[in-house]
N, C-alpha and C positions, 0 to 999 in steps of 0.2 A: 603201385598207388599205395602205401600206407596208412593203416589206421591205428595207430601204437596203440590209443585205449582199448581198442575194441580185442587187442590179444589177449589181455587177460580176462582168464575163465573164473569168472566169479563162481565160490563155494556156496554151496545152499546149505545154511547154517542149521543148526538143529538145536530146537528149541526147546533145550532140554533146562526145566525146573529145576535149582537144585538146593535151594533152600527152603522148601516145601515139606513137610510130613512124608514118609516113607510111605504111608497110605493114602497121602496125594497121586504121586508118583515116581517113580522108580526106574532109571535107565543102567542095568547092569552089563551091558552088550560092551566087552573091553575092544572089540572092532571099530566100534562108534564114537567117533567125536562127540563130546558133552561140552557144554559152555563152561564146565570146572576145570576141561582138558585144553581148550580151546584159546583161550582170550587171555595169551602169554607176553605176549612181544609185540613189535612194534609192526611186523611183515603180519601177523595175525589181526590187527588194527585196519590196518591195507584192505586186507582180504575182504575185512568185515566191511570194510565200507563199498567197496565194491559191489557185491553181495546185493546192498542195497540197490544199487543202481541196475543188477539185473533183471530185476522186478519189472522195469520200463519196460522190456525188451521181450517179455514172454504173449501168448497168445491174448490174454487178457487188456494188455495195454495197446502199445503201438507195432508189436509185431503186426497186428492184425485188427483187433476187434473194436478199441477205444477210435479210430477216424471214421471206421465202416459205421459204427452206430450213432456217432454225429453228424455221419455226413446224411447218412438215408432218413432222417428224421428232423432235418432241415427243407428251406424249401428250394434250395438249389441242386438239389439231388430226387431222383428217383431211384428207387429201390425195384431190380430185374432179376433178383436170385428169385428161385421156388424154394431156397432154404428156409429154416427159421427166421432168418434176419428178415424176411418179407412181411412178417407179423409184427415185427416193431414198427415198420415206417407207415402201417395203416391202421395201427394202434390197438391191434386185433390180439396182440401176445398175449402172454399170462405167468405169474411168478415163477413158474416151474420151468421158463424157457431158462435151455442152461446157458446163452449169453449173460444172462444178471448174475449167474454164479462166478463165471469165468472172468470178469471183468471186478467183483466184488473182492474175489480172491486174490487176483493183481494187485489189488490195492491194497489190501490188508496186510498179504506178504508183505508189499515194501515198507507200511509203518511197522510192522514185527521185527521187520529187522533192522529199523532204523531207531527202534528203540534198545534192542540186544548193543546196539554201536552205541549209543548215549548210557545205556545201564556199565559197560564193562569198559571200555575204551578209558574213560577216567582212573580209574584206578592199573592200568599199564603205565609201566616205566618205560618212556621214550622221549622221541626229540620232542618236544612243549608244543612250539610252532605248527609242526606236523599234525601234532593231535588237536591245538585248537582248529585247527581247517578240518580235520576227519569230524572232529564234533558238531561244525559249523554244516559242513556236506549233511551229513545227517538232519539237522537240524532243518537245512533246507529243504531235503526230501521229505522226511514226517511231513511240512506243510504243501508241500506240491504234492505228497499223492491225497492227503487229506481235500486240498479244494479240488482235485478229480472226482470225490467218491461225494463229496456234496451237489458239488453242481452235477453228478451224476442221480444219486438215489436221496437228495436233501437231507433228512436225518436220517443219524447214524452215529455209531458208537463211538465215543471220544477214548482211544487206550491210549495212554502216558505213558506206561509200565508193563514191566514183565508181570505175568501172574504170580502172586506168593501164597494166593487160599484159593481152593478151589469155586469158591463165587467169584475170583477173580477172570474164569473163564467163561462167565455170562457178563459182560461185557454190558453198559447201560446206554440205551441210544437215548441221543441229544438232541436240540434242537438245531438246523443250520445257521443260526444265529451263534451259538456256544461253537460249534466248529470252526466259524471264519473268525473268532477272535482267536480260537486257537492258531490258524492258521497266519493272521498276522503276525502272533508271536513270535511263531517256530521263524518267518521269513524275515521279520524283523533282529531278531536275534543271530540269523547267519548272516543277515547284510556287513554289517563293520567289519566281521571275521573273514570272511571269503575273499581270494586271491580276484584283480581282476581277469579277464581271460586273458590278455595281453603276459599275464605273467605267470602263468600257466607255461611248462614246455612243452613242447608239444607232443611227448607221449600222455602227455594228459588230457588232451584235449578232448571235451564233453565231459569234465567235471565241472561242478555248479559253479557258478562264478557270483562275484558281486551284483554284477548287471543281469544277472537272471534272477535272481533273489530280490531285485527290485522291480525288474519289471514284472515280476509274479507277485510280491506283495501291490503293486498299482491294480494288475490285474483284480486280484481278491478286492480291493474298494472299490475299482468300476463295479464290479457285480453287486454290491450292494450302492449305489449310487452315490458312493463319498468320494464324491469328485475332488472338493477340497484337501483330503488326505489323499488322493492320488495323484493332484495336478503335481504338488513340487515334486515328486518320487519321478514322475515322468521328466518334468523339466532337467533333473540333476543326470539322468541319462542323456538328454538330449545336448546338457554343455558337460561330458564326457566326466562327469565326476564318478564311474562306476567302469571305464575302461571306453576305448577307445571304439565309435560305431557309426556304420553310413551305409548308405542302400548303394549295394551292389549296382555297375552298370548296367548288364543285363541279367533281367528279371528271372528267367527264365533257370540261372544259373542256382535259382532255390530248392530248384526241386530235380537235380540230376546228381550223378555218382560225380559229377565234374564239382571243383570248387566248392567242395564244403568244410563247415566250418569257417567262413567265410567272413568278412565284414560288418555282416548284415546279422550274423545269428548272434542272438542273446543265448538261444540255448536248443540244442539237437539232441534227439536221440541216436545214437551210433549204431549202424549194424554193417555186418563185412562177412562177408563167405570164407572167411581165413579164419575164423573162430568157433569154439564149441567144435559137435561131432558132424556127422553126415545126415542125421533121421530129422525128418521136419520136426515132430514134437507139434500138437496142439493146446490140446485143454487139460485140464489137469496139472500136479508137481514137476516143474519142468525136471529133468535128466540130463546129465554129464554130456550126453552123443547128439541132444539139441545143438541143430544148427545155428539155432537165433539169429536169424535172419528174419528180412520183411517181408511179410505175404501180400502186402500191398496192392504191389503191381498186378500180381497175377490177379488181384479182385477186382482191379479199377478196369485192366486194361479190356477193350472191347471183346466181343465174341469173334473167334478166329483168331485173335492172337492170345487169350486171357479169358477169365470167367464172365467177363462182362455183368457183374452184379452191378454194378450202379450207371447210371447214365444221368447226363444234366438237363435239369428241366428247361423247358422252353423260355421260362425268365428269365432264367439268369444269363441264359446264351443274347436275349437282346438288351439286357441290361448294359454289355459292351455297347451295344451300340447307338447309345448316346454323346460319345462322343467320339471324332477323328484326331487324329495327331494333327499340330499345325500345319503339316505337306499332305493333309488329307488323306493319308492312310487306316486303315482298321489299325484301332486299340493293339496295339503288340501283346499285349496279355490274353488278348483273344487266340493268338495260333500257339503260343506259349502254353496255353491250358486246356485248349481242346481240339481234337481231331474234325476236321468239317472239309468239305469241299470248296477250295481255291486254290488262284493260280499256284502253279508250284509244291503244292502240297504234297509230303511224303512221309509215308504210314508205316515205319518197322521197313522202310527202302523201298516199297513199292507207291506207283499214283495213286488216286481216289480209286479212277478205272479199274485200276489192278488189285486193288487191296483186298485184304481177306475174312473183312468186316461181314457178320453171318445177316445182319437187318440193317443194310448203312439204308435201303430204298425206303425204310418204314421209320427210322431214327435218323436223321440226316446229322446229329453229332455226337460225340464219345470224349469224354477226360481222356486230356493228356498227361495231366501232370503228376509228377511222382512217378513217370513210366518211363520204361530203358529202350523208348523207340529209337535213341542217338548210338545206340552200342548192341543189342541183342533181336534178333529175327522175331523175337514172339515173347511172352512172358510166361512160358510154362513150365519153368524151373521151379516158381515155387520159393525163388531166394535171390530176392533184389538186394541190395547192399546201398539204396541210394539210403540218405542219413532223412529223418524225418525233423525239418523244421521248424521246431513248435513255438520259438519266440523269435519272431523278426521283428530289428529297426523299424519294419514302415508299419508294424501294428503301433510302436511305443508313439511315433508321430501322430497316427488318425486318432489312437486313445488321448493322447493330451490335445491335440483340436476339440476332441468330444467334453472333455473337460473345463477347457475354457468356453464353449459355448453355453454349457450349462452352468456356469458359472455367471454367465452375463456377459462374457467377452467374446460376442460370434465375430466381430471384426478381427480380432486377432485369431482367430482359430484359419483362417483362411490360408495364411502362409505357409500352416505346417502339413495342410492338406496338399496343398499345390506342389512339397517336396516330393510327394508319392507321385501325384500325378505329373511333374518334370521327367522323371525317368521313364514314362510312359510317351514323351513327346507332347504331352494334352495340352491345349490351351490354357491361359492364364485363369481358374476360375473366378476372381475377381473381378475380373472385364467381363467373363460370358454371363456371368450371373451377383454382381452387385448388391448388395443392402439386403441379404438373405435377413429374413426375421431367423429368431431362435427355431422355430418350426420346421421351416423350411433347410435349414441348417442342419438338424438333426436327421432329416428325411436323405439330404447330399448326404450328411456322413455315413448313412445306410447304406445309400448308393455302391459309396467309394470303398468302402468295408467287402461288399459283396464282389466287387468287381475284384481286388486286390488278393483277396483271400479265399478266391473261391475254391470247394472241396478239400481243404485242412483242415477241416472239423469246426473252424470258429462260428461259424454262420448260429448253427444253435444255439450257443454259449450266448452272443449277440440277441437271439431274440427270446432268451432268456431272462438274459440282466434288462432287457429295454422292457420286461413285462410284457410283450405283445403277443404272449399265451394264455395271459391269464383270462379266468374266466371266473372270478369270484363273484361278481356281480351277475352270472346269470350269463345262458346262450344269447349269442347276438348282440350284444353289451359291448364288447370290445371293438370298436373300428379299427386297430392295428390288425388284429386276428381275421378280420374280414377282408383285409389287405392282405395277409398271407394264404389264403384260402385263392385267393386270385392268381396266386403266383403257384402253387401248388393243391391242390383239390382235394390231395388226401388229409388235409386239417379240418376240412369239413366236419370230418369225423372225428375229430379227436376228443373224447372225454375230460372233465374237469379232473385233474389230479394228474392225468397221464402224462403230461408234459415232463415228468419228472418217471426214473426206472422204476421198477418194480423192489422192494427189498425180497431179494431172492428166498426161494420159497424154504430153501434147506437151511438159514439160518433161524427162520421162523419159529422152525420143527423144532432146532434145537437150544434156542435162548430164549427163556422168558420175556428178559426186560424188552427185547424188540417187539414192536407194532408194526403193520403194515400202512404203508400208506394212503392216505384219505384216497376213494378214485378207483383204489387197488381191491 
């Protein structure tokens, strides 16, 4: 199986600032490439933009930590790891936690590299259409990284250029609202320039597309409750204005090594065992010999096959019991997402009775999504090559239904929810629950999103954007938080303000223009 875009080994660009005084920074090593010697050709521009993508695949983002940190803090997952990640799930961690800096580093590394592309590529003599596309890719990726940064850390520095003076090395922290304004601007600028997914050749699968830019722009608006802005963008995607997208017939095809970059995927992180080196490599600056494959399968697989760091909460398992298919069978997403005891279950080639899960007698179900149980006997290798599908067409449909409901068109929302339910062969929602109120539909959409996107790192973002974790009026005053506590009792100890990750202590120590968030 060939994953062409993954065979491009991204360079680690050196951020040498050559426009400053010699007293500020001087790099004379003739064996080390600098900005003044690198950004010369079309080939350099392509390598430069590839390096911006590379930050997506390191430990702080989709190689391992981003989905893990999002999932363990949500109400559909328990953390069962004894490692420092445990303190994240029960809100007892501190700003010194290495996790904070690793994610922070990955996000701002991506922003730094995007800024280099936006600074130097305009002056390169090269084919103009390709140049425009590369600059649009950089705008998309900068907006993408800033979206991730503000969703994780809320108020962060806004850096839009390379440093020119010593003062520029201490960027100023701005409000989340200001970060989102930049996200809107970057994604909107990229949108009309980027090709559709279908316009890219196979070797460029995984690059930013107009559909991805539109989807993330809508997501950004949705995070801030700007439904009037998000709705037309989402409808344009549905109307195929930014490429052709559709739900794949088999839900599980979105989470295995098979059928990657499929018709449902608007944006996915590309992983391969045939790129980079053979050294795993975790935190810190990536090295050329890192394998750069996903560690998710090893992390999520149950004990006996992997590390068993995450297990489902009973609540999310029970959510799938709300519906049976039109022919009386369990929701097929249940068996796609979970290992549990049902007739004919196969766990890495073994029956439930003979499988190696270490604690199956005390924990009755485990995560299956994004595991290699169809192809491998276990997950001990730490080298999964399953692409992470981080923006799916199902999300577009359910977000549009949410917009319609919030804008007062509750009746129109049914059809878009039903498109997702139809794939699972679930009965017609309009017949089962006709005439729902706006609030009833909100709760229905919450359910539909929970069962469609379980263990994909989206649930926590939903809880944030819906305000279900807010404690601004004091403890015990948010009924939705009380509901979440019923799903996962760890939320009972959530201190106000800690729904956001702490600004890493290392950043506070070196930058006087950054302050810690309230609650830490």
